[in-house]
N, C-alpha and C positions, 0 to 999 in steps of 0.2 A: 362410640356408642356402647360397644361391648364392655369396656372398662367402666363406663358410667353406670351401667346396669348391674355390675358386679359379676359378670361372667355367668357360668352355669349356675352357681349358687344364688346369684341375684335373680335369675329367671325362675328358679325353683321357689324362692321366697315370694316373688310377685304372684306366682300361681297359687301358693298357699294363702297369701293375704287376700287374693281375689275371692277365694272361697269364704273367708271370714267376713269380708265386706258385704258379700251377698247375704250372709246370715244376719248381719247387723241391720241391713236395709229391710229384710223381711221382719225382723223384730220391731223395727221402727213403725211398721204399718199399724201397730196397735194404737199408736198415738195419733196418727194422721192417715187414716185409711185411704182417702181419695188420692192424695199426693203420693203416699207410700207405695201404692200398687204400681203407679206409673214409674216411679223412680226405681223400684225393685226390678221391674221388667227391663228397664234400660240398663241397669247394672248387670242383670243376667246376660243380656246380649253383649255387653262390653266384656264380661268374663269369658264368654264363648269366643269372642274375637281374640282375646288375650291367649287363651289356651291353644287356639289354632296357630297363632303366630309363634308361640313358644314351641309347639310341636314341630312346626316347619323348620325352625332354627335347629332344634335337636336332630331332626332327620338330615338336614343339610350338613351338620357337623359329623354325624355318624357315617354318612355315605358320600362325603365330599369327593372321594376318588372315583366313585361310580357315576354320580350325577354331575356332569359337567355344567358349569354355569351356576350351580347352586350357591357357590360362595359369593357371587355377585348379588344374590337376593337376600342374603343374611342381614345386611344393614336395613333393608326395607322391612323385613319381618321384625327386627329388633325395634324399629321405630313404631311399627304397628302395635307391638306389645306394650311399649312405654306409653303410647297415646291412650290405649284402652285403659291401662292402669290409672293414668292421670284422670281420665274422665270418670272412672268409677269412684276414685277418691273425692273428686270435687262434687259429684252428685250425692254421695253419702254425706259429706259434710254439710251440704246445703239442706238436705233432708233433716238432719239432726238440728241444724240451726233454726229451722222453721218449726219443727215438731217437738223438740225437747232441748231447749236452749241450756238447760242445766247440765246436760251431759256433753254438750258441744265442746267446751274448752278441753276436757279430758280426751275426747276423741281426736280433736285436732292436734293435740300434743303427741298422741300415740301414732297417728298416721303421718 
C-alpha cells in the first residue's frame, strides 16, 4: 500500500489535493446550491479523515522506536487515507457531472 500511494511524497500530494478538491466543491455550490452544500460538507469530513490518517502515519514513522506496535497500524491508516481520498474524488466528480457537465471531462482527466 505504501508504494501504491507513493510513500511520503504521495501522502503529501494527497493532502494537498484534498485541499484543492474541497475548494472546487465549494466553488461548485454556485451552480447547484442544494446538492453542493451537502457534497461539500461530506468532502470536508473526508478531508479531515484523510488528514488524521496521514498525521497518524507520519507520527508512527517518526516515533516507530518509541511507540511499540505503531508499525502494525500504518497499513490501516494508509488504507483509511486512500479510502477518504477516493471518496472525495468520486463525490467531487459526481457533483460536477450533475452541476456543470461542461467542466466535468476536464476535471475527470485531471483527477
